[in-house]
Structures are given as C-alpha cells and as structure tokens.
C-alpha positions in Angstrom: -39.3 14.6 -71.5 -41.3 16.4 -74.2 -40.2 15.4 -77.7 -41.2 17.6 -80.6 -39.3 15.8 -83.4 -42.4 15.4 -85.5 -44.7 18.2 -84.4 -44.7 21.2 -82.0 -47.1 22.2 -79.3 -49.3 25.1 -80.0 -49.5 28.0 -77.5 -52.8 29.2 -78.7 -55.4 26.7 -77.6 -57.2 26.8 -74.2 -59.2 23.6 -74.9 -59.0 20.8 -72.4 -57.1 17.8 -73.7 -59.1 14.6 -74.1 -57.6 11.2 -73.5 -58.5 8.8 -76.3 -56.9 5.6 -75.1 -54.7 4.1 -72.4 -52.9 0.8 -72.6 -50.1 -1.2 -70.9 -47.3 -2.5 -73.0 -45.5 -5.6 -71.8 -42.9 -7.5 -73.8 -40.3 -10.3 -73.7 -41.4 -12.0 -70.5 -39.5 -15.2 -71.6 -41.4 -17.5 -69.2 -38.9 -20.3 -68.5 -39.0 -23.8 -67.1 -35.6 -23.4 -65.5 -35.3 -27.1 -64.9 -35.8 -28.0 -68.6 -32.7 -30.1 -69.5 -33.3 -29.2 -73.2 -32.1 -25.7 -72.6 -28.6 -27.3 -72.7 -27.5 -25.1 -69.9 -24.3 -27.1 -69.4 -22.9 -25.4 -72.5 -22.8 -22.2 -70.4 -19.5 -23.3 -68.9 -17.8 -23.1 -72.4 -18.5 -19.4 -72.8 -15.9 -16.7 -72.5 -16.4 -14.8 -69.2 -13.5 -12.3 -69.5 -15.9 -9.4 -69.8 -18.5 -10.5 -67.2 -21.4 -12.8 -67.6 -23.4 -12.4 -70.9 -27.1 -12.3 -71.3 -27.8 -15.8 -72.4 -30.6 -18.3 -73.0 -28.4 -20.9 -71.3 -28.4 -19.3 -67.8 -29.4 -16.2 -65.9 -29.4 -16.1 -62.1 -33.1 -15.1 -62.2 -34.2 -18.0 -64.5 -36.5 -19.5 -61.9 -38.4 -16.3 -61.4 -39.7 -15.3 -64.8 -43.3 -16.3 -64.0 -43.2 -14.3 -60.7 -42.1 -11.2 -62.7 -45.0 -11.5 -65.1 -47.4 -12.0 -62.2 -46.0 -8.9 -60.4 -46.2 -6.9 -63.6 -49.9 -7.8 -64.1 -50.5 -6.9 -60.4 -48.8 -3.5 -60.9 -51.1 -2.6 -63.8 -54.1 -3.8 -61.9 -53.1 -1.5 -59.1 -52.3 1.4 -61.4 -55.8 1.3 -62.9 -55.4 4.7 -64.8 -53.1 6.6 -66.9 -50.9 8.7 -64.6 -51.2 11.9 -66.7 -54.7 11.7 -68.2 -56.5 9.9 -65.5 -58.3 7.7 -68.1 -58.8 4.1 -67.0 -56.6 1.5 -68.6 -58.3 0.1 -71.7 -56.1 -2.9 -72.4 -52.8 -4.7 -71.9 -50.8 -5.6 -75.0 -48.0 -8.2 -74.9 -45.7 -8.1 -78.0 -44.1 -11.6 -78.0 -41.5 -13.8 -76.6 -44.1 -14.7 -74.0 -42.2 -18.0 -73.7 -38.5 -18.8 -73.8 -38.3 -22.3 -75.3 -41.7 -22.8 -76.9 -42.8 -25.5 -74.5 -46.3 -26.4 -73.5 -45.5 -25.9 -69.8 -44.3 -22.3 -70.5 -47.3 -21.2 -72.6 -49.8 -22.7 -70.2 -48.1 -21.0 -67.2 -48.2 -17.6 -69.0 -51.9 -18.0 -69.8 -52.6 -18.8 -66.2 -51.0 -15.5 -65.1 -53.0 -13.5 -67.6 -56.3 -15.3 -67.0 -55.9 -15.8 -63.3 -55.5 -19.0 -61.3 -52.8 -21.5 -60.5 -49.6 -21.0 -62.5 -46.3 -22.9 -62.6 -43.9 -23.1 -65.5 -42.0 -26.0 -63.7 -43.9 -29.1 -64.7 -42.5 -31.3 -62.0 -43.0 -28.8 -59.2 -39.5 -29.0 -57.7 -36.2 -27.7 -58.7 -33.8 -30.2 -60.4 -31.1 -28.3 -62.2 -27.8 -26.6 -62.4 -28.5 -24.0 -59.6 -28.8 -26.6 -56.8 -25.8 -28.3 -55.2 -26.2 -31.5 -57.1 -23.4 -33.2 -58.9 -21.7 -30.9 -61.5 -18.2 -30.4 -63.0 -16.2 -27.7 -61.2 -16.1 -25.4 -64.3 -19.9 -25.4 -64.5 -20.4 -25.2 -60.7 -18.2 -22.2 -60.2 -19.8 -20.1 -63.0 -23.4 -20.7 -61.8 -25.0 -18.8 -59.0 -26.2 -21.2 -56.3 -28.7 -19.5 -54.0 -28.4 -22.1 -51.2 -25.5 -22.1 -48.8 -22.5 -24.3 -49.6 -22.1 -27.5 -47.6 -18.9 -28.6 -46.0 -15.7 -27.3 -47.5 -17.2 -26.6 -50.9 -16.0 -23.2 -52.1 -18.6 -20.5 -53.1 -19.2 -20.0 -56.8 -17.7 -16.9 -58.5 -21.0 -15.0 -58.5 -20.8 -15.0 -54.7 -17.0 -14.9 -54.3 -16.2 -12.2 -56.8 -19.5 -10.3 -57.4 -21.2 -10.3 -54.1 -24.3 -12.3 -55.0 -26.2 -13.4 -51.8 -27.1 -16.7 -50.2 -30.9 -16.9 -50.3 -32.1 -19.9 -48.3 -35.2 -21.6 -49.7 -35.2 -19.8 -53.0 -35.3 -22.8 -55.3 -38.1 -24.5 -53.3 -40.2 -21.3 -53.2 -39.6 -20.6 -56.9 -41.0 -24.0 -57.7 -44.3 -23.5 -56.0 -47.5 -22.7 -57.8 -48.5 -19.0 -58.0 -52.1 -18.1 -57.3 -52.5 -15.3 -59.8 -55.3 -12.7 -59.8 -55.1 -12.3 -63.6 -55.4 -9.1 -65.6 -58.2 -6.7 -64.7 -58.2 -5.5 -68.3 -58.7 -7.1 -71.8 -55.3 -8.3 -73.0 -53.9 -9.0 -76.5 -50.9 -11.1 -77.2 -48.4 -11.2 -80.1 -46.0 -13.8 -81.3 -42.2 -13.6 -80.9 -39.2 -15.5 -82.2 -38.8 -17.3 -78.8 -42.5 -18.5 -79.3 -41.7 -19.8 -82.8 -40.2 -23.3 -82.9 -39.4 -22.9 -86.6 -41.5 -26.0 -87.4 -44.0 -25.0 -90.1 -45.7 -26.5 -93.1 -44.5 -30.0 -92.2 -40.8 -29.1 -92.3 -38.5 -31.9 -91.2 -36.7 -31.5 -87.8 -33.0 -30.9 -87.9 -30.7 -33.3 -86.1 -30.1 -30.6 -83.5 -33.8 -30.2 -82.9 -34.3 -34.0 -82.6 -31.5 -34.3 -80.0 -32.8 -31.3 -78.1 -36.4 -32.7 -78.1 -35.1 -36.0 -76.8 -33.3 -34.3 -74.0 -36.1 -31.8 -73.1 -38.7 -34.5 -72.4 -36.3 -37.1 -71.0 -34.6 -38.0 -67.7 -31.1 -36.8 -68.5 -29.6 -33.4 -67.4 -26.4 -33.1 -69.3 -23.5 -31.7 -67.2 -20.5 -31.4 -69.6 -19.3 -32.5 -73.0 -18.0 -36.0 -73.5 -14.3 -36.3 -72.7 -12.1 -34.7 -75.4 -15.1 -33.4 -77.4 -15.8 -29.7 -78.2 -19.1 -28.1 -79.0 -18.9 -28.3 -82.8 -18.0 -32.0 -82.6 -20.9 -32.6 -80.2 -23.4 -31.3 -82.7 -21.8 -33.1 -85.6 -22.1 -36.4 -83.7 -25.8 -35.6 -83.3 -26.3 -35.8 -87.1 -26.1 -39.5 -87.4 -29.7 -40.3 -86.4 -31.4 -41.8 -83.4 -28.9 -44.6 -82.7 -25.9 -42.2 -82.8 -27.8 -39.7 -80.7 -28.5 -42.3 -78.0 -24.8 -43.2 -78.0 -23.8 -39.6 -77.8 -26.1 -39.0 -74.8 -24.9 -42.2 -73.1 -21.3 -40.8 -73.4 -22.4 -37.3 -72.1 -21.9 -37.0 -68.3 -25.5 -36.4 -66.9 -27.7 -36.4 -63.9 -31.0 -38.2 -63.6 -34.0 -35.8 -63.4 -37.8 -36.2 -63.6 -39.0 -36.3 -67.2 -42.1 -34.5 -68.4 -44.1 -34.5 -71.6 -45.3 -31.0 -70.7 -41.9 -29.9 -72.0 -43.0 -30.9 -75.5 -42.9 -28.1 -78.1 -46.2 -26.3 -78.8 -47.4 -25.3 -82.2 -49.0 -22.1 -83.3 -52.5 -23.6 -82.8 -51.7 -24.3 -79.1 -50.3 -20.8 -78.6 -53.4 -19.4 -80.1 -55.8 -21.5 -78.1 -54.0 -20.6 -74.8 -53.5 -16.8 -75.4 -55.4 -15.5 -78.4 -58.5 -13.3 -77.7 -60.6 -14.1 -80.8 -63.9 -13.0 -79.1 -62.5 -9.5 -78.8 -60.9 -9.2 -82.2 -62.5 -6.9 -84.7 -60.5 -8.3 -87.7 -60.2 -11.9 -88.6 -56.7 -13.1 -89.4 -56.1 -14.5 -92.9 -55.5 -18.0 -91.5 -56.5 -19.8 -88.3 -53.0 -19.8 -86.9 -51.6 -16.7 -88.6 -51.4 -14.8 -85.3 -52.0 -11.4 -86.7 -55.2 -9.6 -86.2 -56.9 -6.3 -85.4 -58.6 -5.1 -82.2 -59.9 -1.9 -80.8 -57.8 -0.6 -77.9 -60.6 2.0 -77.4 -63.4 3.4 -79.6 -60.8 5.9 -81.0 -57.8 3.7 -81.4 -57.5 0.6 -83.7 -54.7 -1.8 -82.8 -53.1 -3.9 -85.4 -51.1 -6.9 -84.2 -48.5 -8.1 -86.7 -46.7 -11.4 -86.7 -43.1 -10.4 -87.6 -41.4 -13.7 -86.6 -39.5 -15.6 -89.2 -41.0 -19.0 -89.8 -37.6 -20.6 -89.5 -37.5 -19.5 -85.8 -34.6 -17.1 -86.4 -34.3 -13.7 -84.9 -34.8 -11.5 -88.0 -38.1 -9.7 -88.7 -40.3 -10.9 -91.5 -43.5 -9.5 -93.0 -44.5 -11.7 -95.9 -46.6 -10.6 -98.9 -49.8 -12.2 -97.6 -49.6 -10.4 -94.3 -48.6 -7.1 -96.1 -51.7 -7.3 -98.3 -53.8 -7.9 -95.2 -52.2 -4.9 -93.4 -53.0 -2.6 -96.3 -56.6 -3.8 -96.3 -56.8 -3.1 -92.5 -55.3 0.4 -92.9 -57.5 1.2 -95.8 -60.6 0.2 -93.9 -60.0 3.0 -91.3 -58.6 5.7 -93.5 -60.7 8.3 -95.4 -57.6 9.7 -96.9 -54.3 8.0 -97.8 -51.7 7.7 -100.6 -51.8 4.7 -102.9 -48.8 2.8 -104.5 -48.6 5.3 -107.3 -48.4 8.3 -105.0 -51.9 9.5 -105.7 -54.1 10.8 -102.8 -57.1 8.6 -102.3 -60.2 9.7 -100.5 -63.1 7.5 -99.3 -66.3 7.8 -97.4 -64.9 5.9 -94.4 -64.9 6.6 -90.7 -61.3 7.4 -89.6 -59.6 5.7 -86.7 -56.2 6.4 -85.3 -53.9 3.3 -85.6 -51.3 1.8 -83.3 -49.2 -1.1 -84.7 -47.9 -3.8 -82.4 -45.3 -6.4 -83.2 -42.4 -8.2 -81.6 -39.7 -6.8 -83.8 -38.8 -3.1 -84.4 -38.4 -1.7 -87.9 -34.6 -1.9 -87.6 -34.8 -5.7 -87.3 -36.1 -6.0 -90.9 -33.6 -6.8 -93.7 -32.4 -3.8 -95.6 -33.3 -5.6 -98.8 -36.1 -8.0 -99.5 -35.2 -11.6 -100.1 -36.9 -14.8 -101.1 -35.6 -16.9 -98.2 -39.0 -16.9 -96.5 -41.2 -19.8 -97.6 -44.3 -17.6 -97.1 -43.4 -15.2 -99.9 -40.9 -12.4 -100.5 -40.9 -10.4 -97.3 -40.9 -6.6 -97.0 -37.6 -4.8 -96.8 -37.1 -2.1 -94.1 -37.6 1.0 -96.3 -40.4 -0.6 -98.2 -42.3 -1.1 -95.0 -41.6 2.4 -93.7 -42.8 3.8 -97.1 -46.0 1.8 -96.8 -46.8 3.0 -93.3 -46.2 6.6 -94.0 -48.8 6.4 -96.8 -51.4 6.4 -94.0 -51.4 9.5 -91.9 -53.6 7.9 -89.1 -50.8 5.5 -88.2 -49.4 7.4 -85.2 -47.6 4.7 -83.2 -45.7 1.4 -83.4 -45.0 -0.5 -80.2 -42.5 -3.4 -80.1 -39.8 -5.2 -78.1 -37.3 -7.9 -79.0 -34.1 -5.9 -78.2 -34.5 -6.0 -74.4 -33.9 -2.2 -74.2 -35.8 1.1 -74.2 -35.7 3.0 -77.5 -37.9 5.7 -79.0 -37.6 6.6 -82.7 -39.5 9.2 -84.7 -40.4 8.4 -88.3 -41.2 11.5 -90.3 -44.2 11.3 -92.7 -44.9 12.8 -96.1 -46.8 15.8 -97.2 -49.1 17.0 -94.5 -48.5 14.0 -92.2 -46.0 14.4 -89.5 -45.3 10.6 -89.4 -45.4 8.2 -86.4 -43.5 7.3 -83.3 -41.8 3.9 -82.7 -41.5 2.8 -79.1 -39.4 -0.2 -78.1 -39.8 -1.4 -74.5 -37.3 -3.4 -72.5 -37.8 -7.0 -71.5 -39.2 -8.5 -68.3 -36.4 -11.1 -68.0 -33.4 -8.7 -68.2 -32.7 -5.4 -66.4 -34.6 -3.1 -66.1 -37.6 -5.5 -66.2 -39.9 -2.6 -67.0 -43.1 -2.1 -68.9 -44.9 1.0 -70.1 -48.3 2.6 -69.7 -49.1 4.6 -72.9 -51.7 7.4 -73.0 -53.0 8.8 -76.3 -54.3 12.3 -75.8 -55.9 14.8 -78.2 -54.5 18.2 -77.3 -57.4 19.9 -79.1 -54.9 22.2 -80.9 -54.2 20.0 -84.0 -51.7 17.8 -82.2 -51.8 14.5 -80.4 -49.6 13.5 -77.4 -48.4 10.0 -76.9 -47.4 9.9 -73.2 -45.3 6.8 -72.4 -44.4 6.1 -68.7 -42.3 3.3 -67.4 -43.8 0.9 -65.0 -41.8 -1.0 -62.3 -43.2 -4.3 -61.1 -41.4 -4.2 -57.7 -39.4 -2.2 -55.2 -36.1 -2.9 -53.4 -38.0 -3.0 -50.1 -39.9 -6.1 -51.4 -36.8 -8.3 -51.5 -36.5 -11.0 -48.8 -33.5 -13.1 -48.2 -34.5 -14.8 -44.9 -36.5 -17.7 -46.4 -39.9 -16.0 -46.0 -40.5 -15.8 -49.7 -43.7 -14.6 -51.5 -44.4 -14.4 -55.2 -43.9 -10.6 -54.9 -40.6 -10.8 -53.0 -39.3 -13.3 -55.6 -40.2 -10.9 -58.4 -38.3 -8.2 -56.6 -35.3 -10.5 -56.1 -35.3 -11.2 -59.8 -34.9 -7.5 -60.5 -32.1 -7.2 -58.0 -30.3 -10.2 -59.5 -30.7 -8.8 -63.0 -29.5 -5.3 -62.0 -26.3 -6.6 -60.6 -25.2 -8.9 -63.4 -21.5 -8.5 -64.1 -21.0 -7.2 -67.6 -24.4 -5.4 -67.7 -24.5 -2.3 -69.9 -27.2 -0.5 -68.0 -27.1 2.7 -70.1 -27.6 0.8 -73.3 -30.6 -1.1 -72.1 -32.2 1.8 -70.2 -31.6 4.3 -73.0 -31.4 8.0 -72.4 -34.0 10.3 -71.0 -35.3 10.5 -74.6 -36.2 6.8 -74.5 -37.8 6.6 -71.0 -40.7 8.7 -69.7 -41.6 10.7 -72.7 -44.4 12.9 -74.2 -44.3 12.5 -78.0 -46.1 15.0 -80.2 -47.5 14.1 -83.6 -49.9 16.1 -85.9 -53.5 15.0 -85.6 -54.4 13.4 -88.9 -58.0 14.4 -88.8 
C-alpha cells in the first residue's frame, strides 16, 4: 500500500529511482530455555482462562522452538539476498531487542550462535525436562498445558488437544532439544537491547527477595509444580521475603520435580550481552560507556543507523532515554546534519556531509512516559513529546524502527517547516503470531521524495510442518508458527495490523 501521509509522489520526473539502502528488521525473538525452572511456569495454572489462553512469559505451546524460528528467519534473509522491489543487495540485518527471554547466559549464547553460525542450543542440559512432558504434575497444570507426545494409558488429553484441536506430535520435545547447526547471517548484523534482556541489576543494586528466590530456582534442581497447600500467589512471594533460610523452607514445602541443574542459567550482565552480540568492529560511533549498548553504524554509505538503548534500568517495560544518552543522540545527529533547528528554534547550518538517518530501538515512541520523571537513576528521562520535538529538529531523520509490542504498526510523524517528518515502523515478534520480520528498502525517487518500502518476511510455510516424527530445524520453525497462529484467544487483527501496517511504501520529502 502506498502511503502519502507525509509527502506525495510527483508525476513529473522520468529519472530512474536509486536504491540507497536495504536492511532486514528482526525483533523480539525471545530465545527461551523452555526447561528453565526459574520461569516459574507452574504459576500458569492460576491464570484466568475464560477468554482463551493469554500470551504469557509463563507458557506458550511453541516455547521449545524459539531458537528454530530465529534460525529459520536468518535463513530466509540469506535466501532473499536482495530487496524485492529495488533489487539492491541486503546491506545488513538489525535486531531491536528482546533477543533473550529471561536474560540467561544459555539464551544469549544460543542467539549469538545462530547469528554467527555454528552449533546452537538454548537448552543447557540438552534434553527436555519440563511441564510439557508427561512427568508428574497436578491435574490443573497438566490440563492447561499442551503436551505434544501422546497420552499413556487412561490419561485424558489436555484441553489444548481436547477443546482446541492441538495435535499430537511424536518426538517433538526430543527434536527441539537437539543442537542446531546454523549457517549464520550472510550479512553484517547489529543488535539492540530490550527489556527482556535487562535483568534490572545495575550499579550494584541489591537483589529483591523475589529475584533471589528466582535465581535459586533457575540454577537449581527443583521444578516447582504448584503452590504449597493452602497458599495463594501473593502469600508465596511474601514468604520469600524472609531471607535464605525462609526461602529454603518455602521451596521445601513447594511440590516439585527433580530436574538437572545448570549454571548456564545464571543471569548475564550487559558486558556479557555486549561481548556475545555487539559489533564494535563495524561501529562508526563509540558509545558513551563500555556497556551502554547504544551506538551508531552505517547501514550503507547513504544511511546512518543509530541504535538507542531505550530499556529502563530497573528491568521494567517502559521506555527510557536518559539525559546522557539524549545528549549523545544530539551529537550524533548534529554530526551528519548540515542544516537543523537548535533548542531555541533557530536554523543552524554547518559545513558537514549530510547523511540520511534511521533510528533503531526496542521501544516505540508511544512506550515513553507522557511526562518526564526522575525515577530513573541515570538521570531525568525524556518525555514522549520532548523526544518527538527533538527528532523533528533534524530533517534527515526519516525512519524509526522498533518492536516491543509484538504487532505490526506504521505511524507517520509530521515534521516542521520544510521537513515532512519521519516514519515509525513497529514490527511484530518472532515468538508470537505472525512471527514475521521486514525487509526495508530506502529508495531515492529522484523527484524530491524518498520511498521507504517495507515488506513482511515469513520464515516458513505451512508445507514445511511435519507431525510424523521426522523433524528438522526448518519443520520445527514452521510448527512453531502453526502453534502460535492457533492460540485460543489470539487477536490476529490487532497483531497483524491493517493493510496500512503491513506491506507498505512510505513517502517522505528528501531532506537534501
């Protein structure tokens, strides 16, 4: 769909359009170790399922297959090779956060192996030991979890199968636990930081009692199955506040299964994330601090990428851009802008080589607070309108790519004066339906306008699904999509967006 919200196409130019950059956008892969007992998946059984099964970090039927989906997505871009409209080769892949799900070492190392190529497995013990097998579990939990293997004896099928038609898939859990031999990305790749990558442990902050208990469970040999008799969720967490001795007593009273422990389920810090995934040798701008996780890079000679770290340091879901990073952002924008508007509204010109700019972050603009606050320890963060005002001061900012919301959304942001503004493109996640990415082409139409052509990329096809036990990494990725697409309670129209949010050509005035 052609969208002319910010600019209109000219009918008077016969010049051949020129492709300036092509990149893939991938977001919210949520690589999971589905056997991690620290996910506290047993709490799933206490949810309200009247309206179908919610999207939840506690359980998804496709939890074991997140690494397969990322691998299939990388393979899809490798096979694509070029922008489907312009024909220009793909310059880079950009991943905008929530690479991992539970900020564990096993998850970040597995994600890195898929991007770099080689052996990848987010399951650190190499076999499935969790709530989707037919091991011991209370009936309330068992009936609300999809079990891919066939039931034994007179055990009734779970509600996913009985009421919603989910299949029996022999050998799935074993196949999903095997190591993937990944080809890796054929293109340079750049990674951002998301709130599921942020453990909320910064500047030596003390762990909360909840974090201490979760850490003890995640690396230990207990898989909790239900709350202690007569205890509700709030009382469970209250009991955890008493310290190590009380926590051990609480765990002893919690019905559990014995599983294999692993130190690879330890929480990583930003330095570990950076060492596994950052691309310092390709960065054109040095972040303000070693582990700041914001930086600049050239998508192509004509397009400067600016990766922002919009995660809140407390690990929460709100978007944060503190004053240090804001100052750094202004410096980066100024360095590639021969003409812009300063804080006072005056037009500034400079003898500088212009570059078009695309911003990348995990959060969209609407995830920022409406008013600035001082809750963030890194300095008063930008409010939503303040950030929008700042960005529209620079006419060469034409695009902002992000994720976080697990849905497709395209929003125009009008500029000021002679600038038409910029487009904000939010892409859906790889863990929930529709499990799509985008290939984005930036084209100079040679008529005073630019086209941003965004095309959705599927990682698999229905024909790839296998249910007979002959599983491959590709068939498992396809099965993940099938499982996600059939989740009871799914609001498909909301996550897919309208035709205005999917395959689009977005016009913007060329700033120079």
